C-alpha positions as CSV (number, residue, x, y, z in Angstrom):
1,M,58.2,20.1,-46.0
2,K,61.8,17.9,-45.6
3,K,59.8,14.9,-43.0
4,G,57.2,14.6,-46.4
5,L,60.2,14.1,-48.8
6,F,61.5,11.6,-47.3
7,L,58.0,9.9,-46.8
8,C,57.7,10.6,-50.3
9,A,61.0,8.9,-51.1
10,I,60.1,6.0,-48.9
11,L,56.7,5.3,-50.4
12,L,59.6,5.3,-54.3
13,L,61.3,2.4,-52.6
14,A,59.0,1.0,-51.7
15,A,57.0,0.6,-55.1
16,A,60.2,-0.4,-56.6
17,I,60.9,-3.9,-54.8
18,P,59.1,-6.8,-56.3
19,A,56.2,-8.0,-54.4
20,T,57.3,-11.2,-55.5
21,A,60.5,-12.2,-54.3
22,C,63.4,-10.5,-52.5
23,E,66.0,-8.1,-54.6
24,Y,68.0,-8.9,-50.7
25,E,69.2,-11.0,-48.9
26,C,67.0,-12.7,-46.2
27,G,67.1,-11.2,-42.9
28,D,67.7,-7.8,-44.0
29,A,64.7,-6.3,-42.8
30,N,66.0,-2.3,-43.0
31,I,67.4,-3.3,-46.5
32,D,70.8,-2.4,-46.0
33,G,72.7,-4.6,-48.3
34,Q,73.7,-7.4,-45.0
35,V,72.2,-9.1,-42.4
36,N,73.5,-7.7,-39.1
37,V,72.1,-6.7,-35.6
38,G,70.8,-3.9,-37.2
39,D,68.6,-5.7,-38.1
40,A,67.4,-7.5,-35.5
41,V,66.7,-3.5,-34.0
42,Y,64.5,-2.6,-36.6
43,I,62.7,-5.2,-36.6
44,M,62.2,-5.3,-32.8
45,D,61.0,-1.5,-32.9
46,Y,58.5,-2.4,-35.5
47,L,57.2,-5.7,-33.7
48,Y,56.5,-3.2,-29.8
49,N,57.5,0.3,-30.3
50,G,55.8,1.2,-33.5
51,G,58.4,1.4,-35.5
52,P,58.2,1.6,-39.7
53,P,57.8,-1.9,-40.8
54,P,60.7,-3.4,-43.6
55,L,60.5,-1.4,-47.1
56,D,59.3,-4.6,-48.3
57,I,55.8,-4.8,-49.2
58,D,54.8,-8.6,-48.2
59,L,58.3,-8.3,-45.8
60,E,59.5,-11.0,-47.2
61,C,63.0,-9.8,-46.7
62,G,62.8,-9.6,-42.9
63,N,60.7,-13.0,-42.7
64,W,63.8,-15.6,-42.3
65,D,62.3,-18.2,-40.4
66,N,58.4,-17.8,-43.1
67,Y,56.6,-18.4,-40.3
68,L,53.7,-16.2,-41.8
69,T,55.0,-13.3,-40.2
70,L,57.0,-10.9,-38.6
71,T,58.4,-12.6,-35.3
72,V,60.4,-12.3,-32.2
73,H,61.7,-16.1,-33.9
74,D,63.0,-13.8,-36.9
75,V,65.0,-11.6,-34.3
76,W,66.6,-14.6,-32.5
77,R,67.5,-16.1,-36.2
78,I,69.9,-12.9,-37.1
79,I,71.1,-12.6,-34.1
80,K,71.6,-16.5,-33.5
81,Y,73.2,-16.2,-37.3
82,V,75.3,-13.3,-36.6
83,F,76.9,-14.0,-33.7
84,S,77.1,-17.8,-33.8
85,E,77.0,-18.6,-37.9
86,G,73.3,-20.1,-37.9
87,W,71.4,-21.6,-40.7
88,P,71.3,-18.9,-43.7
89,P,67.3,-19.7,-45.7
90,D,68.3,-21.4,-48.5
91,E,65.9,-19.4,-50.6
92,C,65.1,-15.4,-50.6
93,P,62.1,-15.5,-50.1
94,P,62.3,-19.2,-48.2
95,T,60.0,-21.4,-50.5
96,G,59.5,-24.6,-48.4
97,P,57.8,-25.6,-45.6
98,P,57.5,-22.9,-42.3
99,I,59.7,-23.2,-39.1
100,D,56.0,-23.4,-36.7
101,P,56.7,-23.0,-33.3
102,Q,56.4,-26.2,-30.8
103,V,53.5,-25.1,-28.2
104,D,53.3,-27.2,-25.6
105,S,52.8,-25.8,-21.4
106,T,56.1,-27.3,-19.9
107,S,56.7,-23.4,-18.4
108,T,54.6,-21.0,-16.2
109,L,54.3,-17.0,-16.2
110,Y,53.9,-16.1,-12.8
111,Y,52.3,-12.7,-11.9
112,T,51.0,-10.3,-9.4
113,D,47.8,-10.5,-7.9
114,W,47.0,-8.4,-5.3
115,I,47.2,-5.0,-4.8
116,P,47.4,-3.6,-1.5
117,S,44.4,-1.5,0.0
118,G,44.3,2.4,-0.6
119,S,47.4,2.2,-2.9
120,S,46.4,4.0,-6.3
121,S,49.7,2.1,-7.9
122,A,51.2,-1.1,-7.9
123,V,54.0,-3.3,-9.5
124,I,53.2,-7.0,-10.7
125,A,56.3,-8.6,-11.0
126,L,56.6,-11.1,-14.0
127,T,58.3,-14.4,-13.8
128,L,58.7,-17.4,-16.0
129,H,58.9,-20.6,-15.2
130,K,60.3,-23.4,-17.1
131,D,60.3,-27.3,-16.3
132,I,63.8,-27.5,-18.6
133,D,66.7,-25.3,-17.7
134,T,67.4,-24.3,-20.7
135,R,68.9,-20.8,-22.4
136,V,65.7,-18.9,-23.0
137,Y,66.2,-16.1,-26.5
138,G,63.2,-15.0,-27.3
139,V,59.8,-14.0,-25.1
140,S,56.6,-12.6,-26.6
141,F,53.9,-12.3,-24.5
142,P,50.6,-10.9,-24.8
143,L,48.7,-9.6,-21.8
144,R,45.5,-9.2,-20.6
145,I,44.9,-7.1,-17.4
146,R,42.5,-6.8,-14.6
147,V,42.5,-5.3,-11.6
148,H,38.7,-5.8,-9.7
149,G,37.2,-7.2,-12.9
150,E,38.2,-3.0,-14.0
151,I,41.0,-1.5,-17.0
152,P,44.1,-0.2,-15.7
153,T,46.3,2.5,-16.9
154,I,49.0,0.8,-17.7
155,D,52.2,3.2,-17.5
156,S,55.4,1.0,-18.4
157,V,56.6,-1.8,-18.8
158,V,60.9,-2.5,-16.9
159,F,62.4,-5.2,-18.3
160,A,65.4,-7.4,-15.8
161,Y,67.1,-7.5,-19.0
162,D,68.1,-4.7,-21.0
163,H,68.4,-6.7,-24.7
164,F,66.1,-5.7,-27.7
165,V,63.8,-5.5,-25.0
166,G,60.1,-3.6,-25.9
167,Y,56.3,-3.8,-25.3
168,T,52.9,-2.1,-27.4
169,V,50.2,-1.1,-24.5
170,Y,46.3,-0.8,-25.7
171,E,44.9,1.5,-23.7
172,E,40.8,0.6,-24.4
173,T,40.9,-2.4,-23.8
174,G,43.7,-3.0,-20.9
175,D,46.2,-5.2,-22.9
176,V,50.4,-4.9,-23.1
177,A,52.6,-6.4,-25.5
178,I,55.9,-7.8,-24.0
179,G,59.0,-8.7,-26.6
180,M,62.5,-9.2,-25.3
181,V,65.4,-11.1,-27.1
182,P,68.3,-11.4,-23.9
183,L,71.4,-11.3,-25.9
184,L,75.0,-12.4,-24.4
185,T,73.2,-13.0,-21.4
186,D,72.6,-15.6,-18.7
187,Y,70.0,-16.7,-19.4
188,D,70.5,-20.4,-18.1
189,W,67.7,-20.7,-15.0
190,I,64.6,-22.6,-14.3
191,A,62.5,-19.1,-13.2
192,K,64.3,-16.0,-13.7
193,Q,62.3,-13.1,-13.7
194,V,61.0,-11.7,-16.7
195,A,59.9,-8.1,-15.7
196,F,57.3,-5.1,-14.0
197,V,54.1,-4.0,-16.0
198,Y,53.3,-0.6,-13.4
199,V,49.8,0.5,-13.8
200,S,47.8,2.8,-12.1
201,M,44.5,3.3,-10.7
202,P,42.1,5.4,-8.7
203,P,42.7,4.0,-4.4
204,E,40.0,1.8,-2.6
205,P,40.0,1.0,1.5
206,N,40.4,-2.4,0.1
207,Q,42.5,-5.1,-1.0
208,R,42.3,-5.7,-5.2
209,T,42.5,-8.7,-7.7
210,V,44.4,-8.7,-10.1
211,T,43.7,-11.0,-12.9
212,M,45.5,-11.9,-16.6
213,E,44.6,-13.8,-19.2
214,W,46.4,-14.6,-22.9
215,V,45.1,-12.1,-25.4
216,N,45.1,-11.9,-29.9
217,L,47.2,-9.1,-30.8
218,T,49.3,-8.5,-33.9
219,P,51.9,-7.5,-35.2
220,V,53.4,-8.1,-32.2
221,Q,51.9,-12.3,-32.1
222,A,52.3,-14.3,-34.8
223,P,49.3,-16.4,-36.3
224,T,49.3,-19.9,-36.6
225,E,47.2,-22.7,-38.8
226,D,44.2,-21.8,-37.2
227,S,44.8,-18.0,-37.1
228,S,44.9,-18.1,-33.4
229,L,48.3,-16.2,-31.4
230,I,51.2,-18.0,-29.5
231,P,53.1,-16.6,-26.4
232,M,55.3,-18.2,-26.8
233,Y,59.5,-17.8,-25.5
234,V,62.1,-19.3,-28.1
235,N,64.3,-22.2,-26.0
236,S,67.8,-22.2,-27.4
237,Y,67.1,-24.9,-30.2
238,G,64.8,-22.3,-32.0
239,G,61.9,-23.8,-30.3
240,A,58.8,-21.8,-28.8
241,A,56.7,-23.1,-25.8
242,K,53.4,-21.8,-24.9
243,P,53.3,-21.0,-21.2
244,L,50.4,-21.6,-18.2
245,L,49.5,-18.7,-16.6
246,E,49.3,-18.2,-13.2
247,P,48.8,-16.0,-9.9
248,H,51.2,-16.3,-6.7
249,C,51.2,-13.5,-4.7
250,C,54.4,-10.6,-4.3
251,L,54.0,-8.0,-4.9
252,V,58.6,-7.0,-4.8
253,P,60.3,-10.8,-5.1
254,G,63.0,-10.4,-2.7
255,D,61.7,-7.9,-0.1
256,A,60.7,-11.2,3.0
257,N,60.3,-8.1,5.3
258,T,57.8,-6.1,3.4
259,D,59.3,-3.1,3.3
260,G,59.2,-2.2,-0.5
261,M,62.3,-2.3,-0.6
262,V,64.9,-5.5,-1.7
263,N,68.2,-4.8,0.6
264,V,70.3,-6.4,3.3
265,G,67.6,-6.3,5.5
266,D,65.9,-8.4,3.6
267,A,69.0,-11.3,3.5
268,V,69.0,-10.2,7.3
269,F,65.0,-11.4,7.8
270,I,65.6,-14.8,5.9
271,I,68.5,-16.0,8.9
272,G,66.1,-14.9,11.0
273,C,62.7,-16.6,9.7
274,V,65.6,-19.8,8.8
275,F,66.1,-20.3,12.6
276,L,63.2,-18.4,15.0
277,D,59.6,-19.5,12.3
278,C,58.3,-17.6,9.6
279,L,54.6,-18.8,10.0
280,G,51.8,-16.3,9.3
281,H,53.8,-13.9,6.8
282,E,51.5,-12.8,4.2
283,C,53.8,-14.3,1.3
284,E,55.6,-17.0,1.8
285,N,56.8,-17.0,-1.0
286,Q,58.5,-13.7,-0.8
287,I,60.9,-15.7,1.3
288,D,61.3,-17.9,-1.1
289,A,64.6,-15.4,-3.2
290,N,66.0,-17.5,-5.5
291,C,62.4,-20.1,-6.7
292,D,63.7,-23.2,-5.7
293,G,60.6,-24.0,-3.8
294,S,61.5,-23.9,-0.5
295,W,63.5,-21.3,1.7
296,N,66.2,-21.1,3.6
297,L,69.6,-20.4,3.9
298,G,70.3,-19.9,0.2
299,D,67.7,-16.8,-0.3
300,A,69.6,-15.0,2.4
301,V,73.4,-16.0,0.3
302,Y,70.9,-15.5,-3.6
303,L,69.8,-11.8,-1.9
304,I,73.3,-11.0,-1.1
305,N,74.9,-12.1,-4.0
306,Y,72.1,-10.1,-6.4
307,I,72.8,-7.5,-3.5
308,F,76.7,-6.6,-3.5
309,R,78.1,-9.2,-7.0
310,G,75.6,-7.5,-9.0
311,G,73.9,-11.5,-9.8
312,P,70.8,-12.3,-10.5
313,L,67.4,-10.8,-10.0
314,P,65.1,-12.2,-6.9
315,C,62.1,-14.2,-8.8
316,C,58.7,-15.5,-7.3
317,I,56.5,-18.3,-7.7
């Protein structure tokens, strides 16, 4: 009974809000009378975790950038406004031209493209590589996953960082939408781990191939003018880039000796590779822990810094 009364109160409150104008400040997605980090959390929860939608019927209060609907871009703008006194809109709801993301192909999202023989579960590592070293403020990736052409069970997504993250799994189609807005984190890099997708499937005696492609998912992606949906990351200038999607061979980034773990043994293995050779390694890219395009002593130092000093995660491209 209490739950029913609560839902009725929510519906009455929503009905009382004009559909053509926003009585509250733009960005106030949870309509508590102020714009703060709580609104960013509210939008992320709605987009990726099945949380309640903003109470404004037309989503106008949450849609701060006037870009058709809510996206990770709105979350970024709210955080920038709260912590950096970023530019707020002059009108609420905005009436000027929308802030339309600029789509390009200067970046690549790499993914693990194989599963060992006999395995009934696997982890697919996602690494975002950018041509320009700019800070990433938001990630919004809709992916369709296949294992040897079959739909796997997507068990979970583990993020490299835990600031404003969320994901939605579409079990029937093997799709997953991934969202992340790093906050107060050193996210200036050329290549770095974004997330790990854990999947399971019936075991097979042979090695299997993993494939991924971009798909259209709502509400986690905002439609463009031609009704297509774009995967994107938001950079420090507020622009958005659409990455290419490419496979790589790494199962566990940084696991140079392929024992399933990342530890000092991998740093020792890399040192041995440098001085004694490592030709014939199952995945030589897995030795390149810092993703600089080659493997050398710098990768061993990178792993030691990660293991003992909490340095950045190893990656793989």
